[in-house]
Structures are given as structure tokens and as C-alpha cells.
C-alpha positions as CSV (number, residue, x, y, z in Angstrom):
1,X,0.2,0.0,-0.1
2,X,1.3,3.5,-1.4
3,X,1.7,6.0,2.0
4,X,2.8,8.8,3.3
5,X,3.0,6.9,6.7
6,X,7.0,6.2,7.2
7,X,8.0,2.5,8.0
8,X,10.3,1.4,11.2
9,X,13.4,1.9,11.2
10,X,13.9,-2.1,11.3
11,X,12.0,-5.2,10.7
12,X,13.0,-8.7,11.1
13,X,10.6,-12.2,10.0
14,X,7.7,-12.4,12.1
15,X,7.2,-15.8,12.5
16,X,3.4,-14.8,12.2
17,X,1.6,-16.5,9.5
18,X,-0.8,-13.9,8.4
19,X,2.1,-11.6,8.0
20,X,5.8,-12.5,6.7
21,X,7.6,-9.4,9.1
22,X,7.3,-7.3,12.1
23,X,9.3,-3.9,13.3
24,X,12.1,-5.1,15.4
25,X,10.6,-4.1,18.6
26,X,7.7,-6.2,18.4
27,X,7.2,-9.4,20.0
28,X,4.6,-12.3,18.8
29,X,2.0,-14.7,21.4
30,X,-0.4,-16.9,20.5
31,X,-4.7,-15.7,21.2
32,X,-4.4,-18.8,24.0
33,X,-1.7,-17.0,26.1
34,X,-2.9,-13.4,26.2
35,X,-6.7,-13.9,26.7
36,X,-9.4,-15.5,28.4
37,X,-11.6,-17.6,25.6
38,X,-14.8,-19.0,26.0
39,X,-17.7,-19.5,24.9
40,X,-21.6,-18.6,25.8
41,X,-25.1,-20.8,26.0
42,X,-28.8,-20.4,25.4
43,X,-31.2,-20.9,27.9
44,X,-33.6,-23.8,26.8
45,X,-36.3,-22.4,24.6
46,X,-38.9,-24.7,25.7
47,X,-39.1,-23.0,29.7
48,X,-40.7,-19.8,28.9
49,X,-39.9,-18.2,32.2
50,X,-36.5,-17.8,31.0
51,X,-37.1,-15.2,28.9
52,X,-40.0,-13.5,30.3
53,X,-39.4,-10.4,32.2
54,X,-35.6,-10.5,32.1
55,X,-32.7,-9.0,33.8
56,X,-29.7,-10.2,32.2
57,X,-28.7,-8.9,28.0
58,X,-27.8,-12.0,26.3
59,X,-26.9,-11.4,22.5
60,X,-27.0,-14.0,19.5
61,X,-24.3,-14.1,16.7
62,X,-26.2,-11.4,14.7
63,X,-24.8,-9.4,17.1
64,X,-21.4,-8.8,15.3
65,X,-22.6,-7.0,12.8
66,X,-23.1,-3.7,15.1
67,X,-19.0,-3.4,15.2
68,X,-19.7,-1.9,18.9
69,X,-22.3,-3.5,20.7
70,X,-25.0,-1.8,22.6
71,X,-27.9,-3.3,22.1
72,X,-28.8,-7.0,23.1
73,X,-30.3,-9.3,21.4
74,X,-32.7,-10.9,24.5
75,X,-32.8,-10.4,27.7
76,X,-32.9,-13.4,29.9
77,X,-34.0,-14.5,34.0
78,X,-31.8,-15.4,36.5
79,X,-32.7,-19.1,36.2
80,X,-32.1,-18.9,32.8
81,X,-29.0,-17.8,33.5
82,X,-28.3,-20.2,36.5
83,X,-29.5,-22.9,34.6
84,X,-27.5,-22.6,31.2
85,X,-23.8,-22.3,30.3
86,X,-24.2,-18.5,29.5
87,X,-21.5,-16.8,30.8
88,X,-21.2,-12.8,31.4
89,X,-18.7,-11.2,29.1
90,X,-17.0,-7.1,30.6
91,X,-18.1,-4.6,28.9
92,X,-15.0,-3.7,26.2
93,X,-14.7,-7.2,25.7
94,X,-14.6,-8.7,22.2
95,X,-17.4,-11.5,20.7
96,X,-16.5,-13.6,17.3
97,X,-19.3,-15.4,15.5
98,X,-17.4,-19.5,15.4
99,X,-20.8,-20.2,13.0
100,X,-23.7,-18.1,11.3
101,X,-25.4,-17.0,7.9
102,X,-23.6,-15.6,5.2
103,X,-20.9,-13.2,6.6
104,X,-21.2,-13.8,9.8
105,X,-18.8,-16.4,10.4
106,X,-15.1,-14.9,11.5
107,X,-16.3,-11.5,12.3
108,X,-15.7,-10.3,15.6
109,X,-17.6,-6.9,17.4
110,X,-16.0,-5.3,20.4
111,X,-18.8,-4.7,23.7
112,X,-20.5,-1.4,24.4
113,X,-22.1,-3.0,27.4
114,X,-21.6,-6.1,29.8
115,X,-23.6,-9.4,28.2
116,X,-23.8,-12.8,27.5
117,X,-24.2,-14.6,24.9
118,X,-25.4,-17.9,22.8
119,X,-22.8,-20.6,21.8
120,X,-22.3,-20.3,19.0
121,X,-20.0,-16.9,20.0
122,X,-16.5,-16.8,21.5
123,X,-16.0,-14.3,24.3
124,X,-12.4,-13.1,23.7
125,X,-11.1,-10.7,27.2
126,X,-7.5,-9.6,26.6
127,X,-5.1,-10.0,29.3
128,X,-2.8,-7.1,30.5
129,X,-0.6,-8.4,27.5
130,X,-3.4,-6.9,24.8
131,X,-5.4,-3.4,24.9
132,X,-8.7,-4.6,23.5
133,X,-9.1,-2.6,20.4
134,X,-6.0,-3.3,19.2
135,X,-6.7,-7.1,19.0
136,X,-10.0,-6.3,17.8
137,X,-7.9,-4.3,14.4
138,X,-5.9,-7.5,14.6
139,X,-9.1,-10.1,14.1
140,X,-10.7,-7.7,11.6
141,X,-8.2,-7.8,9.3
142,X,-7.4,-11.5,9.2
143,X,-11.1,-11.8,9.4
144,X,-10.9,-14.1,5.9
145,X,-8.0,-16.0,7.3
146,X,-10.3,-17.2,10.4
147,X,-13.3,-18.1,8.5
148,X,-10.2,-20.6,6.9
149,X,-9.1,-22.0,9.7
150,X,-13.1,-23.8,9.9
151,X,-11.7,-25.6,6.5
152,X,-13.5,-25.4,3.5
153,X,-17.0,-26.4,3.5
154,X,-19.1,-22.9,4.0
155,X,-20.9,-25.4,7.4
156,X,-18.2,-25.6,9.1
157,X,-17.9,-23.6,12.4
158,X,-14.9,-21.9,14.2
159,X,-14.1,-24.0,17.3
160,X,-12.2,-22.4,20.9
161,X,-8.6,-24.7,19.7
162,X,-8.6,-22.9,16.5
163,X,-9.2,-19.2,18.2
164,X,-6.4,-19.9,20.5
165,X,-4.1,-20.8,17.6
166,X,-4.5,-17.7,16.3
167,X,-0.6,-16.2,16.4
168,X,-0.7,-12.0,17.2
169,X,1.8,-9.0,17.1
170,X,2.6,-7.2,20.2
171,X,3.6,-3.9,20.0
172,X,4.0,-2.0,23.5
173,X,1.3,-0.9,25.3
174,X,1.5,2.5,24.2
175,X,1.9,1.3,20.4
176,X,-0.9,-0.9,20.6
177,X,-3.7,2.7,22.2
178,X,-2.0,4.4,19.4
179,X,-2.6,1.7,16.2
180,X,-5.9,1.6,17.6
181,X,-6.6,5.6,18.0
182,X,-5.0,5.9,14.5
183,X,-7.6,3.2,13.2
184,X,-10.5,4.0,15.0
185,X,-10.2,7.6,13.6
186,X,-9.4,7.0,9.6
187,X,-12.0,4.3,9.2
188,X,-14.2,6.6,10.7
189,X,-13.3,8.8,8.2
190,X,-12.9,6.3,5.1
191,X,-16.9,5.5,6.6
192,X,-18.0,8.8,6.2
193,X,-16.9,8.7,2.2
194,X,-18.1,5.7,1.6
195,X,-21.4,7.3,3.4
196,X,-21.5,9.9,1.2
197,X,-21.2,7.5,-1.9
198,X,-23.5,5.4,-1.1
199,X,-26.2,8.3,-0.1
200,X,-25.3,9.8,-4.0
201,X,-26.2,6.5,-5.2
202,X,-29.5,6.4,-3.6
203,X,-30.0,9.8,-4.4
204,X,-29.0,9.0,-8.6
205,X,-31.7,6.3,-8.4
206,X,-34.9,8.4,-7.1
207,X,-33.9,11.1,-9.9
208,X,-33.4,8.2,-12.5
209,X,-36.9,6.7,-11.3
210,X,-38.3,9.9,-11.1
211,X,-37.0,10.9,-15.1
212,X,-38.7,7.4,-15.7
213,X,-42.2,7.1,-14.2
214,X,-42.6,11.4,-15.2
215,X,-41.9,10.0,-19.2
216,X,-43.9,7.3,-19.6
217,X,-47.3,8.8,-18.2
218,X,-46.2,12.7,-19.0
219,X,-44.6,12.5,-21.4
220,X,-41.8,14.9,-22.3
221,X,-43.3,18.5,-23.8
222,X,-44.2,20.0,-20.5
223,X,-46.1,22.9,-22.8
224,X,-49.2,19.5,-24.1
225,X,-52.4,20.1,-22.9
226,X,-53.1,17.7,-20.7
227,X,-56.7,16.2,-19.3
228,X,-57.9,14.0,-16.6
229,X,-57.0,10.5,-17.3
230,X,-59.5,9.0,-15.6
231,X,-57.8,6.6,-13.7
232,X,-56.7,6.5,-9.9
233,X,-53.5,7.8,-8.8
234,X,-52.3,8.3,-12.5
235,X,-53.4,12.4,-13.0
236,X,-53.6,14.3,-15.8
237,X,-52.0,12.9,-18.7
238,X,-51.3,14.7,-22.4
239,X,-54.4,15.1,-24.0
240,X,-54.0,13.4,-27.2
241,X,-52.8,10.1,-25.7
242,X,-55.1,7.0,-25.1
243,X,-56.0,4.5,-22.4
244,X,-55.3,1.5,-23.3
245,X,-56.4,-1.8,-20.8
246,X,-52.9,-4.1,-21.2
247,X,-54.5,-7.0,-22.3
248,X,-55.7,-5.0,-25.1
249,X,-52.4,-4.7,-27.3
250,X,-50.6,-7.5,-25.7
251,X,-51.5,-10.8,-27.3
252,X,-49.1,-12.8,-25.1
253,X,-49.3,-12.5,-21.5
254,X,-47.9,-15.1,-19.5
255,X,-45.9,-17.0,-17.1
256,X,-43.3,-20.0,-17.1
257,X,-43.8,-23.1,-15.5
258,X,-44.9,-23.2,-12.0
259,X,-42.5,-26.4,-10.2
260,X,-38.4,-26.5,-10.5
261,X,-38.1,-29.1,-13.7
262,X,-34.4,-31.4,-13.3
263,X,-31.9,-29.8,-14.7
264,X,-29.3,-31.7,-16.9
265,X,-26.1,-30.4,-18.5
266,X,-25.8,-28.6,-21.4
267,X,-25.3,-30.7,-24.1
268,X,-28.1,-32.6,-22.6
269,X,-31.2,-29.7,-22.3
270,X,-32.0,-26.1,-23.5
271,X,-31.4,-22.9,-21.7
272,X,-34.0,-22.0,-18.8
273,X,-34.0,-18.3,-17.6
274,X,-35.5,-16.9,-14.5
275,X,-35.8,-13.7,-12.0
276,X,-31.8,-13.7,-11.5
277,X,-31.7,-13.1,-16.1
278,X,-33.4,-9.5,-15.3
279,X,-30.3,-7.1,-14.6
280,X,-30.5,-3.5,-15.0
281,X,-33.7,-3.7,-17.3
282,X,-31.3,-5.9,-19.5
283,X,-31.3,-9.7,-19.9
284,X,-28.2,-11.2,-18.9
285,X,-26.7,-14.8,-19.1
286,X,-24.4,-14.6,-16.3
287,X,-26.0,-18.4,-15.0
288,X,-29.3,-19.9,-15.6
289,X,-29.8,-23.5,-16.0
290,X,-31.2,-26.3,-18.6
291,X,-33.7,-28.8,-18.7
292,X,-34.7,-31.9,-21.0
293,X,-35.4,-30.8,-24.7
294,X,-39.0,-32.6,-23.7
295,X,-39.9,-30.5,-21.1
296,X,-38.5,-27.4,-23.4
297,X,-40.8,-28.0,-26.3
298,X,-44.1,-29.2,-24.0
299,X,-43.3,-24.8,-22.3
300,X,-42.5,-23.2,-25.3
301,X,-45.1,-25.5,-28.3
302,X,-47.5,-22.2,-27.8
303,X,-45.4,-19.7,-26.3
304,X,-42.0,-19.2,-27.1
305,X,-40.3,-16.0,-26.2
306,X,-38.3,-14.4,-29.2
307,X,-36.8,-11.6,-29.5
308,X,-38.7,-8.4,-28.8
309,X,-40.6,-9.6,-26.2
310,X,-40.1,-8.6,-22.8
311,X,-40.3,-10.3,-19.6
312,X,-40.9,-9.3,-16.4
313,X,-40.5,-10.2,-13.0
314,X,-42.6,-11.9,-11.5
315,X,-42.2,-12.1,-7.4
316,X,-39.8,-10.9,-4.9
317,X,-37.7,-7.6,-4.3
318,X,-37.3,-7.3,-7.9
319,X,-41.3,-7.4,-8.8
320,X,-41.8,-5.3,-11.8
321,X,-38.2,-5.2,-13.3
322,X,-38.3,-5.9,-16.9
323,X,-35.8,-6.2,-20.3
324,X,-36.7,-6.9,-23.9
325,X,-35.3,-10.3,-25.2
326,X,-31.9,-9.0,-27.3
327,X,-30.9,-12.2,-27.9
328,X,-31.4,-15.2,-30.8
329,X,-31.2,-17.9,-28.7
330,X,-34.3,-20.3,-28.1
331,X,-35.1,-20.8,-23.8
332,X,-38.1,-21.2,-21.8
333,X,-38.8,-19.3,-18.3
334,X,-39.5,-20.5,-15.3
335,X,-42.9,-18.9,-13.0
336,X,-41.2,-16.4,-11.5
337,X,-41.1,-14.5,-15.0
338,X,-43.8,-12.8,-17.2
339,X,-43.7,-12.9,-20.9
340,X,-45.5,-10.6,-22.8
341,X,-45.4,-9.9,-26.4
342,X,-47.1,-6.7,-27.8
343,X,-49.1,-5.5,-30.7
344,X,-46.3,-3.2,-32.2
345,X,-49.3,-0.9,-34.2
346,X,-49.8,0.0,-31.3
347,X,-47.4,-0.4,-27.9
348,X,-43.9,0.2,-28.5
349,X,-41.6,-3.5,-26.4
350,X,-39.0,-0.7,-25.2
351,X,-41.7,2.1,-23.8
352,X,-43.4,-1.5,-22.3
353,X,-40.3,-2.2,-20.6
354,X,-39.7,1.5,-19.2
355,X,-43.9,1.9,-18.4
356,X,-42.9,-1.1,-16.0
357,X,-39.9,0.5,-14.0
358,X,-42.4,3.8,-13.2
359,X,-43.9,4.5,-10.0
360,X,-47.5,4.3,-11.1
361,X,-46.9,0.4,-12.5
362,X,-45.2,0.0,-9.2
363,X,-47.9,1.4,-7.6
364,X,-50.9,-1.0,-9.5
365,X,-48.3,-4.2,-8.9
366,X,-48.5,-3.4,-4.2
367,X,-52.1,-3.1,-5.3
368,X,-53.3,-5.9,-6.9
369,X,-50.4,-8.5,-6.5
370,X,-49.2,-8.5,-2.8
371,X,-51.0,-11.6,-0.7
372,X,-52.4,-12.0,3.2
373,X,-48.5,-12.6,3.3
374,X,-47.3,-10.2,2.3
375,X,-45.4,-11.7,-0.6
376,X,-45.3,-9.9,-4.2
377,X,-46.7,-11.9,-7.0
378,X,-47.6,-10.3,-11.0
379,X,-50.5,-11.4,-11.8
380,X,-50.8,-12.5,-15.5
381,X,-54.7,-11.4,-15.2
382,X,-54.4,-8.3,-12.8
383,X,-51.7,-7.1,-15.7
384,X,-54.5,-7.5,-18.3
385,X,-56.2,-5.2,-16.6
386,X,-53.7,-2.4,-16.1
387,X,-55.0,0.6,-17.3
388,X,-51.6,2.0,-19.9
389,X,-51.6,5.8,-20.8
390,X,-50.1,5.3,-24.2
391,X,-49.0,8.0,-27.0
392,X,-48.7,7.3,-30.9
393,X,-45.6,4.1,-31.6
394,X,-43.5,6.4,-33.0
395,X,-43.4,8.9,-29.7
396,X,-43.3,5.8,-27.0
397,X,-40.0,5.4,-29.3
398,X,-39.5,8.8,-29.2
399,X,-39.7,8.6,-25.2
400,X,-37.5,5.2,-25.3
401,X,-34.3,6.8,-27.0
402,X,-34.3,9.7,-24.8
403,X,-34.7,7.1,-21.1
404,X,-32.2,5.3,-23.0
405,X,-29.9,8.3,-23.2
406,X,-30.9,9.1,-19.9
407,X,-30.0,5.5,-17.7
408,X,-26.5,5.4,-18.9
409,X,-26.3,9.1,-17.7
410,X,-27.5,7.9,-14.4
411,X,-25.8,4.6,-14.8
412,X,-22.5,5.4,-15.8
413,X,-22.9,8.1,-12.4
414,X,-23.8,5.3,-10.3
415,X,-20.9,3.4,-11.4
416,X,-18.4,5.9,-11.4
417,X,-20.0,6.1,-7.4
418,X,-19.8,2.6,-6.9
419,X,-15.5,2.6,-7.6
420,X,-15.2,5.3,-5.7
421,X,-17.1,2.8,-2.9
422,X,-15.1,-0.5,-3.5
423,X,-11.4,2.0,-3.6
424,X,-12.6,3.5,-0.6
425,X,-13.2,0.2,1.1
426,X,-10.2,-1.5,-0.6
427,X,-7.7,1.8,0.8
428,X,-9.8,0.7,4.8
429,X,-8.9,-2.7,3.9
430,X,-5.0,-2.1,4.0
431,X,-4.6,0.9,6.1
432,X,-5.5,-1.1,8.7
433,X,-3.7,-4.8,7.7
434,X,-0.4,-2.1,7.5
435,X,-0.9,-0.5,11.3
436,X,-1.9,-3.7,13.1
437,X,1.2,-5.6,11.2
438,X,3.5,-2.4,11.8
439,X,4.0,-2.1,7.6
440,X,3.5,2.0,8.9
441,X,4.6,4.2,11.7
442,X,2.0,6.1,13.5
443,X,3.7,6.8,16.5
444,X,4.1,10.2,15.8
445,X,0.4,10.1,14.8
446,X,-2.1,12.8,16.1
447,X,-5.2,13.6,15.8
448,X,-6.4,17.5,15.0
449,X,-7.3,18.9,18.5
450,X,-10.8,20.5,16.6
451,X,-12.0,16.8,16.0
452,X,-14.8,15.6,18.0
453,X,-13.6,12.3,20.4
454,X,-14.6,9.2,19.2
455,X,-17.0,6.9,21.1
456,X,-14.7,3.7,20.5
457,X,-11.8,5.1,22.4
458,X,-13.6,4.3,25.8
459,X,-12.9,0.6,25.1
460,X,-9.0,1.3,24.4
461,X,-8.2,0.8,28.2
């Protein structure tokens, strides 16, 4: 990592698996000799009084996502504590997830409260050799190395013996405090920059959405005479636009196969696409399965998706995401997709694609598709009844061209922000690693007196 921070004057081979050299003045130790390591416990869920009117904080593995844990997951009773293997962990101690879904396993957090935890977490309470906050950063930078200790199977969990074998560099106590202060401050600055970029991405997404919604319901001419559409929530539309029932200009509105078929190898079957193949209003072939030829023929005998047709996501968070088929490839679709073919003398497929992205259509989707369980489902019969304002096809094409240009502009700005976030995250990772291994010497680093103190400093002792 290129840095304006100077290195230490002398380095020696570290003897530590996860770094090559360390400053000559630093020592090293296995974690078992520098910290008390123990697991928690979960009181029986079958005993109601263990979980009612409790007074003892208790956290589960998901709490590590807080970074600094300030909120408990539940309160257990004194009887629950006495009749389980739950143990107190002091404020300032560390907890590390031994197991958990997704990225949870191997994540570490520092406690801003005294608490107990479940058996899928390890409590790590350093002795005088290691400062808790410095150890937090050392374990954080080695997140992937720690996960790898459990083996290649993602289902395998970590254990206390593995954690005890972790080797840790040991600078002097004052250096540990300084490194922790430095990283708390510098990572907070980077995190603030990342948050600003994330806010910008959200704002750009909202503006892109507003452009689409306005264009497909109001047109591009701000001086066009308007009239009341007569459609709830749609409001006024250009006077020369006509309100159509979707089913009146779309001869095909259907969905794919409802049951998950048997998948076969590529050379034995035909492509089978699903909702994951719609990305940013485009058809993506990054990943898909194959189904037997016989089933493919059965599914596509009457409704084979062709180039120029529209595919729309029917379920989940991406409900309403649409694309125009722009590939010359034979395929069939899963039930998570709706297949639409429009009459080109009335509707332009690219305009209809953007219609599905509009706020008006999202309103229609919500009103007519959310079931009692709260699960969205783009019902084919409801889509046929949608009221949609349409200008003449040539104006639809003009609007679609405009939206293509605007989308590319907004997507370019969003991509720049995403690239900036990636670079900031890389710098954050590199900075942590460099500081905790002594690649950079931060002993002389000073924070401006005008800066506000960081909350994390209460855990440095």
C-alpha cells in the first residue's frame, strides 16, 4: 500500500503465519496466552420463564454486525443464567462469531455493554498483553484467514481451540493504543466518505426513477395540453394520449413453469431462464440452468419467447423489473418471469419496459399483487387489466430513446460512485492491515485538536 506514513526503522521475520515481517521491537504470542477465551450458552427455549421479564442482556451471533455492540438481542432471567452455560462478558471485551449465516462466521465485535451470549459466539477477553481495541483490529483484518481455519466447507464452524492458536503481534501497550486510535479515526473518515457515496447513489437512483415515471405518464413536452386520465393515482396525462387496457394490445401475457424442473447438463438440454437473468432492465446470461429437450418443447409449444418480447420479474424484491429480449437464442422460462408480447402497431416494447419501472406501475403491482402473507406476485390476470396511457408508437419510440440516454447517464454516475466506494473499501482494508502489522509507523500520528472524540475510545483501556 502506497502511504505517506513512514515505515519502522527495522524489521525481522515475523514467525506469524498471517504476516511476513514485523518491527524488530514487537513480540508475538498465541491468543490463548494473551486472552481468556470461552463460549456462551442459550437457555432452553422450552422454559418460558427463562425468556420473560429478564434482566440479563444476551446476544446472538448477528450482534457482531454492530461493530460495537450497544444493544442486546434479548433479556434472560436470573434462573435462565443459572441453568445454562451463559457467562458474563465484560464491557470492552470482544465477541467473535463461531458460526452463522452468510458473512457472519469469523466476524468480530467489541462490547459497549456487559452481556452474555449464545454458544455460537466466543468471548475474547484480553489480558494485559493485548489492548482490546488493538486486538479487535488485528482480528478484523484477518477475517478471511479466520474463516479459512474452519476448513473449506462453509458449513463448518470455528471452535475455541482454533481461536486459541491464532498468533498475534504485540507492540508495546502505548503503541497498541496509538494504533487503535489511529485506525478508529482514519476508518471513521473513510466510512463517512463511503456513506456519502452511498447517499449519492440512492439520490441518483431516485432521480432516475423520477425521470422514467414522468416520461411514461406525462411525456416529454412540458407544454402539452393535459387532461384528467380518469384513472386513480395516475392523474393527468397528455390530451392526445389514449388509455388502454394492457390485455387489449398484448396478445401474449403469460408466465413460465410453476414447478422447478429437473436440471440437466448443457449438452443434454435447453436454456431455462429465471428472474436472476434480469439485471438493470437488461437480459443477462451470466448464469442459468438447462432443462430436458422434451420439457422445453412442451413449455414453448405455444408461447416461445422471441427477440423483441418483454420479460418481467413476477416475485420478490425485484418485482416489476423488465427487459426486452435482445438475443437470438431459444429458451424457456421459470414461473418467476412473466412473458409479454405487444402489438407493435399500438405499443413499443422498449416503452412498455420502462412503464414497468414507473412509480405508477409499481403502485398497480402493489395494489393488485400483494397477498395476505405480504409476498408480491405479478398476477397475469391483473396485468391484463392494467390501465396504461399510450401515445402513438412514434412518440413512444422517442420517449424510449430519451430514457435510454438518461438511464446511461445516471448509470454512469452511479458506476463512478460504486467504483469510488470500492477504492475506499480497499484503502480501508489496506490501512488496517498496514497499521496492525507495523508496515507503517503511526507512533507520531496526532489528531487535530478540533476533531470530536470517537466513541470507540471508551473501549481502548
